[in-house]
C-alpha positions as a printed Julia matrix, in Angstrom:
145×3 Matrix{Float64}:
  -7.76    1.45  -28.39
  -8.77   -0.36  -25.2
  -9.71    1.45  -22.03
  -6.71    1.93  -19.76
  -7.04    0.71  -16.2
  -5.07    2.45  -13.49
  -4.65    1.09  -10.02
  -3.91    3.17   -7.01
  -2.56    2.1    -3.69
  -3.43    3.92   -0.5
  -1.28    2.8     2.38
  -3.03    3.12    5.7
  -1.48    2.74    9.09
  -3.01    2.92   12.51
  -0.47    4.04   15.05
  -0.14    5.81   18.37
   0.01    9.34   16.95
  -2.41   11.93   15.57
  -3.15   11.83   11.85
   0.26   12.25   10.33
   1.16   12.67    6.71
   4.56   11.7     5.32
   7.11   14.44    4.84
   8.37   15.24    1.36
  11.45   13.12    2.08
   9.31   10.2     3.29
   7.09   10.44    0.2
  10.18   10.13   -1.98
  11.41    7.19    0.12
   8.05    5.43   -0.16
   8.03    5.71   -3.95
  11.69    4.61   -4.13
  10.98    1.62   -1.89
   7.98    0.53   -3.99
   9.93    1.12   -7.21
  12.84   -1.02   -5.99
  10.46   -3.9    -5.28
   8.67   -3.43   -8.62
  11.95   -3.34  -10.57
  13.01   -6.69   -9.11
   9.97   -8.85   -9.83
  10.53  -12.35  -11.2
  10.01  -12.81  -14.05
  10.93   -9.25  -15.05
   7.91   -7.07  -15.85
   7.39   -6.05  -19.45
   4.67   -3.42  -18.97
   5.22   -2.06  -15.43
   3.83    1.46  -15.02
   5.83    4.15  -13.28
   4.69    4.85   -9.75
   4.3     8.33   -8.27
   3.24    9.72   -4.93
  -0.34   10.98   -5.03
  -1.79   13.68   -2.79
  -5.21   12.38   -3.8
  -4.35    8.88   -2.52
  -2.88   10.46    0.61
  -6.22   12.21    1.2
  -8.11    8.92    0.67
  -5.8     7.25    3.2
  -6.11   10.14    5.7
  -9.91   10.19    5.4
 -10.08    6.44    6.0
  -7.69    6.23    8.95
  -9.42    9.21   10.58
 -12.39    6.84   11.1
 -10.28    4.3    13.01
 -11.93    1.37   11.26
  -9.54   -1.54   10.88
 -11.15   -3.2     7.88
 -10.9    -2.65    4.17
 -13.31   -0.26    2.49
 -14.65   -1.06   -0.95
 -13.22    1.74   -3.1
 -13.43    1.41   -6.87
  -9.96    1.06   -8.49
  -8.16    1.76   -5.21
  -6.3    -1.0    -3.41
  -5.39   -0.57    0.22
  -2.74   -1.83    2.56
  -3.92   -1.42    6.14
  -1.29   -1.86    8.83
  -1.62   -1.73   12.6
   1.6    -0.37   14.09
   2.74    1.43   17.24
   5.46    3.38   15.44
   4.63    5.38   12.35
   8.28    5.26   11.28
   7.92    1.48   11.16
   6.12    1.67    7.79
   9.42    1.24    5.96
  10.11   -2.03    7.81
   6.53   -3.08    7.14
   6.91   -2.49    3.4
  10.08   -4.59    3.41
   8.1    -7.33    5.14
   5.46   -7.15    2.4
   8.15   -7.28   -0.29
   9.41  -10.5     1.31
   6.01  -12.04    0.57
   7.34  -12.52   -2.98
   8.61  -15.93   -1.91
   4.97  -16.96   -1.34
   3.83  -15.9    -4.81
   3.66  -18.19   -7.84
   3.64  -16.03  -10.96
   2.82  -18.87  -13.36
  -0.57  -19.6   -11.83
  -1.1   -16.35   -9.87
  -1.46  -18.09   -6.51
  -0.02  -17.62   -3.05
   1.44  -20.22   -0.74
   0.75  -18.37    2.45
   0.14  -14.64    2.43
   1.24  -12.53   -0.54
  -1.66  -10.09   -0.93
   0.39   -7.0    -0.08
   3.26   -8.05   -2.32
   0.83   -8.42   -5.21
  -0.53   -4.93   -4.53
   2.99   -3.49   -4.49
   3.96   -5.01   -7.83
   0.68   -4.82   -9.75
   1.82   -3.61  -13.17
  -1.12   -1.22  -13.6
  -0.52    0.57  -10.3
   0.41    4.19  -10.91
  -0.03    6.02   -7.6
   0.63    5.55   -3.92
  -0.38    7.7    -0.95
  -0.03    7.26    2.82
  -1.48    8.46    6.12
  -1.17    7.47    9.79
  -3.51    7.88   12.73
  -3.81    7.13   16.43
  -6.71    4.8    17.05
  -7.0     3.88   20.72
  -9.53    1.1    21.22
  -9.8     0.67   17.47
 -13.1    -0.43   16.0
 -12.73   -3.78   14.25
 -16.39   -4.1    13.32
 -17.56   -3.4     9.81
 -20.44   -0.92    9.74
């Protein structure tokens, strides 16, 4: 049998607050929001994995945002969504914005007309976990080390 590939999504947000982790209710809402987007892909998915909230992915996200580096790290088998926001509650609106990127995605040839990177991460059929963290990053560092 072939080697299974699992994808994980760590959602990172820089905001004007100390490192904050989602509450139990917010974790449930995040998974429900991602699941709703994943259940409505066109064409319908035939092998979509179930998504669950991961404390491990939350730790990856928290460790990364604690550094206040606004660029994408190169983690093996972990995809990241990095969002700059002033309101950590805004992450639900942000995820809706990413879901709207579906209109830019062409399934037949796997291309984007405009930006659809985050939508593709949300609906990747092999994704199995999601985790989130938020941090205040005044004077954020945009330079890659």
